[in-house]
C-alpha positions in Angstrom: 6.0 2.3 2.1 2.9 0.4 3.3 1.8 -1.1 -0.2 2.7 -0.9 -3.8 0.4 2.0 -4.4 3.2 4.5 -4.3 5.0 3.5 -7.3 2.1 3.1 -9.6 1.4 6.8 -10.0 5.1 7.5 -10.6 5.3 4.8 -13.3 2.3 6.1 -15.0 3.6 9.6 -14.7 7.0 8.6 -16.4 5.3 7.3 -19.4 3.9 10.2 -21.5 6.8 12.7 -20.9 10.5 12.9 -21.5 12.3 13.3 -18.1 16.0 13.8 -17.3 18.1 10.5 -16.5 18.1 11.3 -12.9 14.3 11.1 -12.5 14.3 7.7 -14.2 17.1 6.6 -11.9 15.1 7.6 -8.8 11.9 5.9 -10.2 13.7 2.8 -10.6 15.0 3.1 -6.8 11.4 3.7 -5.6 10.0 0.7 -7.7 12.7 -1.5 -6.5 12.3 -0.4 -2.9 8.5 -1.2 -3.1 9.1 -4.5 -4.9 11.5 -5.5 -2.2 9.1 -4.4 0.6 6.3 -6.2 -0.8 8.5 -9.5 -1.4 9.5 -9.1 2.3 6.1 -8.9 3.5 4.9 -11.8 1.3 7.7 -13.9 2.6 6.6 -13.2 6.3 2.9 -13.9 5.4 3.6 -17.2 3.6 6.5 -18.4 5.5 6.2 -22.1 6.5 8.4 -21.8 10.0 6.1 -19.2 11.7 2.9 -19.6 10.1 0.2 -16.9 10.0 -2.9 -18.2 11.5 -6.2 -17.2 9.8 -9.6 -18.6 8.8 -9.8 -20.1 5.2 -12.0 -17.5 4.0 -9.5 -14.7 5.1 -6.8 -16.0 3.0 -8.8 -15.9 -0.3 -7.9 -12.3 -1.2 -4.3 -13.1 -0.5 -4.4 -16.2 -2.9 -6.1 -14.2 -5.7 -3.7 -11.4 -5.4 -0.6 -13.8 -5.4 -2.1 -15.8 -8.4 -2.5 -12.5 -10.4 1.0 -11.2 -9.6 2.5 -14.8 -10.4 0.7 -14.9 -13.7 1.9 -11.2 -14.7 5.3 -12.1 -13.7 5.4 -15.4 -15.8 3.9 -13.6 -18.8 6.6 -10.8 -18.4 9.4 -13.4 -17.9 8.3 -15.3 -21.1 8.1 -12.1 -23.1 11.6 -11.1 -22.0 13.1 -14.4 -22.7 11.5 -14.4 -26.1 13.2 -11.0 -27.0 16.5 -12.0 -25.7 16.8 -15.3 -27.6 14.5 -15.2 -30.8 16.1 -18.3 -32.3 15.2 -20.6 -29.2 
């Protein structure tokens, strides 16, 4: 898997229909593998030990993408914590 684009159509295809449980298990494995691959690639790109050297302007798309992903993750994390412990 080269990017996260493989799991997006699968996730969207799973929304409107009722599928057997095995399909959802397969979907979860694919999304988990894609997320693990992207996390590994991000860790290689942003590691401090063997830095990737690029011009400042080349980093802009990476920083924008990173900011969007972290914002979405923070929002989702906040929502899931609110559902788990509504009294806190």
